[in-house]
Each structure stands twice: as structure tokens, then as C-alpha cells.
Steps between C-alpha positions, in 0.01 A plus 500: 500500500696620200431831329375321186252283689366803686438681170323194356273469805408869486429473126274199560305699759400748228272238344299476823495862611258781416605752236545788744759298696717415199711821526589404857629160385691671219670725756606196703629317192702808401648531849598133516656531153691826555603525864836386632526283809672765713524878515754679282772701672514793256276797419249413228469768231183600319514270198567187709238611752239518225584179314571267794276624782228745393389354167431146635244650740364807320462361148248222584292753695439723199583306183194326355544480120193277456290801605720754319629640831875534464791584727847589376820662619558817303832625627763294682788745456588753766551801272268743671698802383354490150168665428356185343581285802374755755149494351475124464400251772700183564199280426139520397167319476277537192182358352443453127145510361361331190602798285859460621483826695732495801396653833731542799381342825800554726867580545806373688796689645807316634799606707780270617539426869781756539241776434308417819674778693438763234156641578515745211538225239231276649253785549560617144412149378176511697418838347583373151262207547223735612558721195503202262175369650328840488604549139344165414176585680486838324465317170166367635572150374525296824327506839813463714876480454744306717845616607774262617810633677791268577790613719724199517281202586231713667208550259211740570178507297280807448160548336400828336155607379283809447270525801359851468570811295879557497545235774735214408554273805831311484458233766735230628329160462776261603867426551722198436854399583601274212725202582870501409587137580355175629589622849225765502257331261296349792434848644381615157229232500313698766477790251324303226161619629620856439602400146155354440325815627709725278437279195125508568504879548692548175272273297183652648573873490776555241268450205383689195245770576170475311372805316216557746753495787699798371669710768615773261307771686708430815842513330727794576842582346822403677780732606773541243835329554660837582232577761547159664877550519445840663285337767742212561811716522383775733783653701475553873477876443194442279302326774512762774158561658298798384309525829692570818350463845623710791437398862273717708612636829 
């Protein structure tokens, strides 16, 4: 079957499927449209990773303009040295109400595949997502916020909420390995159930908080950026134990 005929058949299936399954079909259409037949033999950088591999899968999961739930890429340049870039996520999810007020629902951080071996960079991205989500919850506008971390084609999804006073669980809810060619597209089909669960979780819990559901009394301030950097860059001499045990005779 040709690529064009496959796209037409998937598009025709949308007329017969339930609304909650339409994003799954959109993901498949995007993959059939974008993916090459075979694997590429060079290292894919961040911009190509986003446009050719991540966006076809992630965008249909979170972009629903008919319900004013939007997803967009905010920063596709790797200029993390500037102050503006260092405080801005690579992507974000928002909802717009009838008064045109915009509320953040989630954030995305992306690193190219060559960052897989750099634990500092990947862990910093996880921390940044947690901070972005907590900052959103501290505004007391939404019930939960979602964080999406992509390292190469491996995408991990987190959910953050306010559970108790000063307690902000940041929990992993799923992981995907997005396809990079027709060669590994069949293995991706087994992950569509995970896609559907994440979509349902996002649509159910990442919603506007009603006034009577306020969690303001449980909100606590975050550490400052300087305090976080002090914690993350402790030297070995700073972590020596304060309690020493001596063996008994």
C-alpha cells in the first residue's frame, strides 16, 4: 500500500471512531506522513528531532483547539546560555477561557540523543519541569500540571499536583519511544495504549480549578534559583557526614 492510500484510509476511519480515539489516528497519520522508510545514519540534532519525530506524536496528544486547549513549541533554539532561554521551556500546554485568560497546563523539555550520557543535563531538565509545574500550581489556577521530558526519542511523562500542605508529588505516569522510520513504526503501535492513557489523564486532571476547590492554604514558596544551584552543585567536601560511628571492641 502506498503512503497516500494509507493516509486516506486512516482519515476515513476518523468518521467512524469515537472522539477520544481521534488523537491516536492523528498520531498515525503524522507518522505515515513524516517518517522515512529507513533509519538515518547521522546524529539528529534538537530542531530536527522536534519537527520530524517528537511533534508528530506529542502535538495530537495535547493540542485540542476546539476546546481551547493548545500546545505549542516555545523555543527550538539551543541557546541555553542566555538568561531568557534558561528560564523558558521548549514547549508548553495552555488553556484559554472565555475571557481570553491563558492558564498553563504543562511544559516540555527536549534534549538531543547525544545528551543521553550527560546525567547532569537530563537531571536538570527534570528539575526544571518540576519547578515549572510547581510554579503553575502555586498560582492556584489548575488542579494538575503535566511535564514531558524528551531525551532523543525517549519521552517520559510526569504529573504534578498539590496533595497536602507543602507536598507536591511529581509522578511518572508513562514513557514512549517515538518512531524514527517505518522500520520501527510497528513496535510503536504497541505503545498507543500508553498514548491513550496519557491523553485521558491530561484531559481529566489538567483542568481549571473551581473557586471552591482552592488549594491556596497548602501552597508553600519555592527555593530561589541561587539556593537550588547551591544544592545541585555541592562539592564532595560539602557532603561529609556529621555523625561518625566508631566500632566497639
